N, C-alpha and C positions, 0 to 999 in steps of 0.2 A: 504493500499500499504506498503509494508516495504521500507527500506531506501536504499536497492540497485537499486529496479525498480523506488524510486523516484531520483534518482542520473540519471539513462539513460532516465529520461523524463526530467529532468531538463538540461542535459549536453548542455554546449555552451555557449553564453555570454546572462546575463539575468538581467533584474531590477527587485527592488522589485513588482511593479506592475505584471509582467510578471508573475512571481512566484505565488504570489497571486491568479492572473486568470488561470495559467496552473493546479494550487492545488485546485482550489475554495476551498480558506482558505481566511482568513482577514489579512491585511496588516501588523498587528503586529504579527500575527501567522507566516506568510513570513518571516519576519525579524528575529524572534525567530530561526525559520529554519535555516536561512542561518547563522546565528551566531553559530549555534552549529556545521553545517557543516564546518564553516571557523575554528573553533576549531579544527577539526578532522582533516583538512587538505584537505578536495574536495572544496575548494572555497578560490579565491584569488579575492582583488577589486582593482579596478581602478576608479579614477574621485573624486566627493565629491567637497564641495565649491559649486561654478557656474556652475560646470559640473555635468550629470546626473551621479551618481554612479552605474558603472556595476560589475555584478558577474560572474567570470569565473567559471562554475561549470563542474566536471571533475568525472567520475565514480571510478577512481584512485586516491588516494592521490596523490597531487602535493608537490614536493619536495621545501623545501622553498627557495626563492629566495632572493637574495640580494639586495638592493636599486641599480637601475641603474640611468641613465641619466633624463628620465622623472620624476622619484621619487625625484630626488635632486632639479631639477628645480622648480617643483611645492611646494615644500618644504619653497623654499625662495622666488618666484619671486610671484607678484601679480597678473599675468597674467599666466593663467591655461593651460595648456596644456593637451588634450587628445592622449595617446600611439595610434600610428599606427604599433607599433610593439613592441615584448618584447623584449627590451634592456636588455640583460643578461652581467652580470658583475661578475668578481670574484676576489677574494682578497679586497686588500684596494681598496676603490671609494670616493673621496668626491667631491668639488665643484671645485678642479681645474681639476680632470680628466672629470668631467661632463662639464665645461666649453669649454673646448678642443673638448669633443663630437659635442657638441650643434654648434660650428663652423664649423665641419667638413659637416654637416648633410646639410649645403648650403640652409637651411629652412628658408626664411623670419621670421615666428614666432617664431619658436626656437630659432633663435639667438634673436629676440626682447626679448623673456623671459628670455633668460640665462643673461640677463644684472644684474639681479637682486644676480648673484651669485659674483660677484665682491666685494661685503661688506663681503662676507664670506669665502675670499681666505687668508687662513693663511700659506703658505708657498709661496710666488713669485719665489724662486728657482726652484722649484719643477713646477711650472706653465712654467718656463719658458723653463726650459727641456723639458719637455712635448710636448710643443709647438714646439720648434725647431725640434724635433725627426719627428712631423708631416708637416715640413714648413709653419706654419702659425702663427707663433709669430707677423709679422705685421698686420693680420688680429684681433689676440687677442689685441694687445697695441691700434689700431684703435676702437675697441668696447669700451675699457677701457675709453678711451678718450669721446666718446659719451656719456657714462656711466655718467661719471662724470660731463655733461653738466644738466643732471635732477635728477640723484641720490646720496645720500649719499654712497661713496664707500671708501674702505681701500686704502692708500696712495702707489701706485707702488714707490719701490726704482728705482731712478734716472740713476742709472749703466744699469736698463734693458731698458730703454728711449732714450740713447744717442746712436742711431746707424744710419747709412744711410742706405737706400733700395735703391737700382738701379731697382727692377724687380718690376711692377707694380701688385698688386694683387687687386680681388675683393673681397667683403663680400659675393656678391651673383653674380655667373657668370655673367660677361657682363651687370649688371646694374652698368651705372655711378652715381657720385654725382650732384644731382641738386639743393641742398641747400647751399646756401652760407656760413652758419653756418657754415657747417661741412668741406667748404673747408682747413681752416688750419690744420684740421685733416687730409684730404687726402693730403695734400704736406707732413706733419711731416713724416707720415708712408706709404707714397705711396701707399694708399689704396682707392678705389672707395666705397663709403657710399651709399648705396640703399635707405635708411630711408627719411622719410619726418617728419617735426615736430610732423603731426597730428598722426602720428603712434607711436611717442613717449609716446605722452599725452594718447592715448589708453592704454597704457601699465600701466602709472601712475593711470588711472581712472579703471582700470583692479578690 
């Protein structure tokens, strides 16, 4: 079977075991093949660590993609995420942009995992500007204070915290604060915190 036929047969999302079975070859041979195809531009990967590694195989060469939200979060967070869509970005993209995008997802798991980014913020002014543009600075501030309770985080300048927020916001729509430990944060930022202490411990233990 030549390479073109191999690519057509394998096109789609595959694991090493699936490639090994489809081509009737040993697992190590499948890994070697995937490595070769990746170098040629026919394969991209997601997952790894605690998640099963997936290989996206196409019969046409894939354009090199910049690292998006899922890549940045998985790099810094102990809780790994399996991307459910291809988050494409263009130009400069780092922890500041990934944190804003995470808050905007309204996803319980993504927002939890994104707390690991606070120790990798290098430009608070940039984060503040991006958040104000998306009208989510309250949420970012509240998430920061939640993260401080459990993780080592870089210190946010006080000038970004000394504000009054009249309109209530929700980290995740319509989920109210139920844990007393988060009441001071809720009152400071006027943001409802949906997490329970056990949720955060799962992130720490991941």
